[in-house]
C-alpha positions in Angstrom: 0.0 0.0 0.0 2.8 2.4 0.9 4.6 1.6 -2.4 1.3 2.4 -4.3 1.0 5.8 -2.6 4.6 6.6 -3.2 4.4 5.7 -6.9 1.2 7.7 -7.5 2.7 10.6 -5.7 5.8 10.4 -7.8 3.8 10.2 -11.1 1.7 13.2 -10.0 4.8 15.1 -8.9 6.5 14.4 -12.3 3.6 15.9 -14.3 3.4 18.8 -11.9 7.1 19.6 -12.3 6.7 19.3 -16.0 3.8 21.8 -15.9 5.7 24.2 -13.7 8.8 24.1 -16.0 6.8 24.5 -19.1 4.9 27.4 -17.6 8.1 29.1 -16.5 9.5 28.7 -20.0 6.3 29.8 -21.9 5.2 32.4 -19.4 6.0 35.4 -21.6 5.6 33.7 -25.0 2.6 33.9 -27.2 1.0 30.4 -27.8 1.4 29.9 -31.5 0.1 26.9 -33.4 3.4 25.0 -33.2 3.6 25.5 -29.5 -0.1 24.6 -29.1 0.5 21.3 -31.0 3.7 20.6 -29.0 1.8 21.1 -25.7 -1.0 18.9 -26.8 1.5 16.2 -27.8 3.4 16.4 -24.5 0.3 16.2 -22.4 -1.3 13.6 -24.6 1.9 11.6 -24.0 1.4 12.1 -20.2 -2.1 10.6 -20.6 -0.8 7.7 -22.7 2.1 6.9 -20.3 -0.3 7.0 -17.4 -2.6 4.5 -19.1 0.3 2.0 -19.5 2.4 2.8 -16.4 -0.2 3.4 -13.7 -0.1 1.7 -10.3 -1.2 -2.0 -10.4 -3.3 -2.5 -7.3 -5.6 -5.5 -6.7 -6.3 -6.2 -10.4 -6.8 -2.5 -11.1 -4.6 -0.1 -12.9 -4.8 3.2 -11.0 -3.6 6.3 -12.9 -3.8 10.0 -13.3 -4.6 10.0 -17.0 -6.8 13.0 -16.9 -4.2 15.2 -15.3 -2.5 15.8 -18.7 -5.4 17.3 -20.6 -6.5 19.3 -17.5 -3.0 20.8 -17.2 -2.8 21.6 -20.9 -6.2 23.2 -21.0 -6.0 25.1 -17.7 -2.5 26.4 -17.7 -1.6 26.8 -21.3 -4.2 26.7 -24.1 -7.8 25.4 -24.1 -7.4 23.9 -27.6 -4.2 22.1 -26.5 -6.2 20.6 -23.6 -9.0 19.4 -26.0 -6.4 17.9 -28.4 -4.6 16.1 -25.6 -7.8 14.8 -24.1 -9.0 13.5 -27.5 -5.7 11.8 -28.2 -5.5 10.3 -24.7 -9.1 9.1 -24.9 -8.7 7.5 -28.3 -5.5 5.8 -27.1 -7.3 4.6 -23.9 -10.0 3.0 -26.0 -7.4 1.3 -28.2 -5.5 0.1 -25.2 -8.6 -1.5 -23.7 -10.0 -2.9 -27.0 -6.8 -4.4 -28.4 -4.3 -4.8 -25.5 -6.7 -5.7 -22.7 -5.7 -2.8 -20.4 -8.8 -2.2 -18.3 -11.0 -3.5 -21.1 -14.0 -3.6 -18.8 -14.0 0.2 -18.3 -12.5 1.2 -21.7 -15.6 3.2 -22.8 -16.0 5.2 -19.5 -12.3 5.9 -19.2 -11.8 7.0 -22.7 -14.9 9.3 -22.6 -13.7 10.8 -19.3 -10.2 11.4 -20.7 -11.6 13.2 -23.7 -14.1 15.1 -21.6 -11.4 16.3 -19.2 -9.8 18.3 -22.1 -13.2 19.9 -22.9 -13.9 20.6 -19.2 -10.5 22.3 -18.8 -11.1 24.4 -21.9 -14.5 25.4 -20.7 -13.2 26.4 -17.3 -10.2 28.2 -18.8 -12.4 30.3 -21.2 -15.6 30.9 -19.2 -14.6 30.6 -15.5 -11.0 31.8 -15.4 -11.3 34.2 -18.4 -8.1 32.8 -19.9 -6.0 33.5 -16.8 -4.0 30.9 -15.0 -5.9 29.3 -12.0 -4.3 29.2 -8.6 -2.9 25.9 -7.5 -5.8 25.4 -5.1 -8.4 25.8 -7.9 -6.5 23.5 -10.1 -6.2 20.9 -7.4 -9.9 20.9 -6.6 -10.8 20.8 -10.3 -8.7 17.7 -10.7 -10.3 16.2 -7.6 -13.8 16.9 -8.9 -12.9 15.5 -12.3 -11.7 12.3 -10.7 -14.9 12.0 -8.7 -16.8 12.5 -11.9 -14.8 9.7 -13.6 -15.5 7.4 -10.7 -19.2 8.1 -11.1 -19.0 7.5 -14.9 -17.3 4.2 -14.4 -19.8 3.0 -11.7 -22.7 4.1 -14.0 -21.1 2.2 -16.9 -20.6 -0.9 -14.6 -24.3 -0.8 -13.5 -25.5 -0.6 -17.2 -23.4 -3.6 -18.2 
């Protein structure tokens, strides 16, 4: 149990450090299309890596797949968050359908990963008015998104 907590904390810390470093580097730069695509690819890569290298706990693969699209959409560019979420969601479906990674929840998890990019974009544009949210808001938004994902998975489980 302790190893699981340490591994999840390490994965979360790595994505957080990546976000801080990218934010420091891009703080004064205009987000152009090449930067937007690069950010989407980096955070989609975080979602994909989280799918494959999550924490194995009691026949479950626990991960922070939605953290990538949320970070891209909230801290950098709403469109980058949407692209990262869609790429991460498609890859999650493929991983469940063809490689057997969490195949039971492939639909719910892939929809929630794609949806996290759209939620981050919505929050960035309409709630935060394209300003960077504080760490507290970002943390609680991630927590609410994870609760939503759990509800979506349990709803999917009840329907099947």
